[in-house]
C-alpha positions in Angstrom: -34.0 -13.8 -22.7 -36.1 -11.2 -24.5 -36.8 -11.0 -28.2 -38.0 -7.8 -29.8 -39.3 -8.4 -33.3 -41.5 -6.8 -36.0 -41.3 -5.2 -39.3 -38.4 -2.8 -40.4 -38.7 0.8 -39.2 -41.2 -0.2 -36.3 -38.9 0.9 -33.5 -37.2 -2.3 -32.4 -33.7 -1.1 -32.0 -34.8 2.1 -30.1 -36.8 0.0 -27.7 -34.1 -2.6 -27.2 -31.6 0.1 -26.3 -34.0 1.5 -23.6 -34.6 -2.0 -22.2 -30.9 -2.9 -22.2 -30.0 0.3 -20.4 -32.6 -0.4 -17.7 -31.7 -4.1 -17.2 -28.1 -4.4 -18.0 -28.7 -6.2 -21.4 -26.7 -7.1 -24.4 -28.2 -7.2 -27.9 -27.9 -10.1 -30.3 -28.9 -8.8 -33.8 -31.1 -11.0 -35.8 -30.8 -9.2 -39.0 -29.5 -11.1 -42.1 -27.9 -8.0 -43.6 -26.3 -6.2 -40.5 -23.7 -9.2 -40.4 -22.0 -7.5 -43.4 -19.1 -5.0 -42.9 -19.3 -1.7 -44.8 -23.1 -1.8 -45.1 -24.0 0.5 -42.2 -26.4 3.1 -43.5 -28.3 0.9 -45.9 -29.1 -1.8 -43.3 -29.9 0.8 -40.5 -27.1 -0.6 -38.4 -26.7 0.5 -34.8 -24.2 3.5 -34.6 -20.8 3.3 -33.1 -22.1 5.2 -30.1 -25.0 2.9 -29.5 -22.6 -0.1 -29.6 -20.4 1.6 -27.1 -23.5 2.2 -24.8 -24.7 -1.4 -25.1 -22.8 -4.4 -26.4 -24.0 -5.7 -29.8 -23.3 -9.2 -31.1 -23.6 -10.5 -34.7 -23.0 -7.1 -36.3 -20.1 -6.6 -38.7 -19.2 -10.3 -38.8 -18.2 -10.8 -42.4 -17.2 -8.9 -45.6 -20.0 -8.6 -48.2 -18.4 -11.2 -50.5 -18.2 -13.8 -47.9 -20.8 -16.6 -47.4 -23.1 -16.2 -44.4 -26.3 -18.4 -43.8 -28.8 -19.2 -41.2 -26.8 -22.3 -40.0 -23.8 -20.1 -39.1 -26.0 -17.5 -37.6 -27.6 -20.0 -35.3 -24.3 -21.4 -34.2 -22.6 -18.0 -33.5 -25.9 -16.5 -32.1 -26.2 -19.4 -29.6 -22.6 -19.0 -28.6 -23.3 -15.2 -28.0 -26.4 -16.1 -26.0 -24.3 -18.5 -23.7 -21.6 -16.0 -23.3 -24.1 -13.3 -22.2 -25.7 -15.6 -19.7 -22.2 -16.5 -18.4 -21.7 -12.8 -17.7 -24.9 -12.8 -15.7 -26.5 -10.3 -18.1 -29.8 -10.4 -20.1 -29.8 -11.2 -23.7 -32.1 -9.3 -26.1 -32.6 -10.8 -29.5 -33.5 -7.9 -31.8 -34.3 -8.0 -35.5 -36.7 -8.5 -38.3 -35.3 -11.5 -40.2 -37.8 -14.2 -39.1 -35.8 -17.1 -40.2 -32.8 -16.0 -37.9 -35.1 -15.4 -35.0 -36.5 -18.8 -35.4 -33.2 -20.4 -35.8 -32.0 -18.7 -32.6 -35.2 -19.4 -30.4 -36.8 -22.4 -31.8 -34.2 -24.4 -33.7 -34.6 -25.3 -37.4 -36.2 -28.1 -39.3 -35.0 -29.5 -42.7 -37.5 -27.5 -44.7 -36.2 -24.2 -43.3 -32.6 -24.9 -43.9 -30.8 -22.9 -46.8 -30.2 -24.1 -50.3 -27.0 -23.9 -52.3 -27.7 -24.2 -56.0 -24.0 -25.3 -56.9 -24.1 -28.1 -54.4 -27.5 -29.2 -55.3 -26.6 -29.3 -59.2 -23.6 -31.4 -58.4 -25.6 -33.9 -56.4 -28.4 -34.1 -59.0 -25.9 -35.1 -61.6 -24.7 -38.0 -59.5 -25.9 -41.7 -59.6 -28.9 -42.1 -57.1 -27.4 -45.2 -55.7 -24.1 -43.6 -55.0 -25.9 -40.7 -53.4 -27.7 -42.9 -50.9 -24.5 -44.7 -50.0 -22.8 -41.4 -49.5 -25.7 -40.3 -47.2 -25.4 -43.4 -45.2 -21.8 -42.8 -44.7 -22.1 -39.0 -43.8 -25.4 -39.1 -41.9 -26.7 -42.5 -41.1 -29.5 -41.2 -39.0 -31.0 -39.2 -41.9 -30.4 -42.2 -44.2 -32.6 -44.3 -41.9 -35.4 -41.8 -42.1 -35.6 -41.5 -45.9 -36.6 -44.0 -48.6 -33.6 -44.6 -50.9 -36.0 -44.4 -53.9 -36.9 -40.8 -52.9 -34.0 -39.2 -54.8 -35.2 -35.7 -54.2 -35.2 -36.2 -50.5 -31.8 -37.9 -50.5 -30.3 -35.0 -52.5 -31.8 -32.5 -50.0 -30.4 -34.3 -46.9 -26.9 -34.4 -48.7 -27.2 -30.7 -49.7 -28.0 -29.7 -46.1 -25.2 -32.1 -44.7 -22.7 -30.4 -47.1 -23.7 -27.0 -46.1 -23.7 -27.8 -42.3 -20.4 -29.8 -42.6 -21.8 -32.9 -41.2 -24.9 -34.9 -40.0 -28.3 -33.1 -40.0 -30.3 -33.8 -36.8 -34.1 -33.8 -36.8 -34.0 -30.4 -35.4 -31.0 -27.9 -35.5 -30.9 -26.8 -31.9 -33.4 -27.1 -29.0 -35.9 -24.4 -28.3 -35.0 -21.7 -25.9 -37.5 -19.9 -23.7 -37.8 -16.2 -24.3 -40.3 -13.3 -23.7 -41.3 -12.4 -27.2 -42.3 -8.8 -27.9 -43.6 -7.6 -31.2 -44.0 -4.0 -32.5 -46.8 -3.6 -34.9 -47.6 0.0 -35.6 -50.6 1.0 -37.9 -49.8 0.5 -41.6 -50.0 4.1 -42.4 -47.6 5.0 -39.6 -45.1 2.2 -40.6 -45.2 3.3 -44.3 -44.4 7.0 -43.2 -41.6 5.6 -41.0 -40.1 3.6 -44.0 -40.3 6.6 -46.2 -38.5 8.7 -43.7 -35.8 6.1 -43.1 -35.0 5.8 -46.8 -34.6 9.5 -47.2 -32.5 9.8 -44.0 -30.2 7.2 -45.5 -29.7 9.4 -48.5 -28.9 12.3 -46.2 -26.6 10.2 -44.2 -24.5 9.2 -47.1 -25.8 5.8 -48.3 -24.7 6.8 -52.0 -21.0 7.1 -50.8 -21.4 3.7 -49.0 -22.8 2.1 -52.2 -20.0 3.8 -54.2 -17.4 2.3 -51.9 -18.9 -1.2 -52.3 -18.9 -0.8 -56.1 -15.3 0.3 -56.0 -14.4 -2.8 -54.0 -15.8 -4.9 -56.8 -18.6 -6.4 -54.7 -20.8 -8.4 -57.0 -24.4 -6.9 -56.9 -25.7 -10.5 -57.3 -24.4 -11.5 -54.0 -26.8 -12.0 -51.1 -25.3 -9.1 -49.1 -26.3 -6.8 -51.9 -30.0 -7.8 -51.8 -30.3 -5.5 -48.7 -33.0 -3.1 -49.8 -31.7 -0.1 -51.8 -28.1 -1.1 -52.7 -29.2 -2.4 -56.2 -31.1 0.9 -56.8 -28.3 3.2 -55.3 -25.8 1.4 -57.6 -28.1 1.8 -60.7 -28.3 5.6 -59.9 -24.4 5.8 -59.4 -24.1 4.1 -62.9 -26.4 6.8 -64.4 -29.2 4.4 -65.1 -31.9 6.1 -63.0 -32.1 9.4 -61.2 -31.9 9.7 -57.4 -35.6 10.2 -56.9 -36.4 7.0 -58.8 -33.8 5.1 -56.7 -35.3 6.5 -53.5 -38.8 5.6 -54.6 -37.9 2.1 -55.6 -36.0 1.5 -52.4 -38.9 2.6 -50.3 -41.3 0.4 -52.4 -39.0 -2.7 -51.8 -38.9 -2.0 -48.0 -42.7 -1.7 -47.8 -43.0 -5.0 -49.6 -40.5 -6.5 -47.3 -42.3 -5.3 -44.2 -45.4 -7.2 -45.3 -43.5 -10.4 -45.7 -42.0 -9.8 -42.3 -45.4 -9.5 -40.7 -46.6 -12.6 -42.6 -43.7 -14.6 -41.0 -44.2 -13.2 -37.5 -47.9 -13.7 -37.3 -47.2 -17.4 -37.3 -45.6 -17.1 -33.9 -48.4 -17.2 -31.3 -46.1 -16.6 -28.4 -45.4 -13.0 -29.5 -47.1 -10.3 -27.4 -47.9 -7.5 -29.9 -47.9 -3.8 -29.1 -48.8 -0.7 -31.2 -45.9 1.6 -30.3 -47.7 4.6 -31.5 -50.4 4.0 -28.8 -48.6 2.2 -26.0 -45.0 2.3 -24.7 -44.2 -1.5 -24.0 -41.2 -0.7 -21.9 -42.9 -1.0 -18.5 -44.6 -4.3 -19.5 -41.3 -5.7 -20.6 -39.5 -4.6 -17.4 -42.4 -6.2 -15.3 -42.3 -9.5 -17.2 -38.5 -9.7 -17.0 -38.4 -8.9 -13.3 
């Protein structure tokens, strides 16, 4: 298995397509926004032609109004990995959502699991003694690891158990071995690539895409709509800001996001980093995967 990670607009998808073509691979997207249907341009989703050339998984999974979280991604992603192995092909995990990459390759611990404010509020209103008894019934292993007087911890275990639909193991999934490749172009080159990508989105019709989502009544507060740009494209379509402002704000958000991505990925010491503006990592990947 090969993982290709790095900040947005660093060239991950293009490299993955080249690798997949050479070794007969299939791509598992580790992007928390490409799972949503109807959000193609604004999430830089692989094109229909690319998906015909190389099979892609975990793309177009749910509608924007549906719930999708890291637990579901881990389950469906690992199912995809098993199916790819079963076909005798190489799986390429490709994306910039660090939590999703970690869930797929390393498993998850309690602190990394998602929150549900509605579930948490309901639990916090309940009697602490009742909560601990409920935890003992749902997840006795977790109950044995927590002090009943630590109400915050009991609530957290119950919150995760509710989201997961059952008991919460110490680690959500075992670690999987993978060759980890990171793309880290110089900051000025990355910023320029981000600026080009955002303007290319406008030229490709992202405003029409945003208009269609608004026409469907997709709530702008939903997680799906937090994909960079949609809130600004929608504001422009409502006449609140001009197009240049929407474009500039989108690029600003993506730049900030790219910094957060690198902060996450720097923690993974197993990643082999390449500057794609100076070195083509294709040959190194092919040699390591041979």
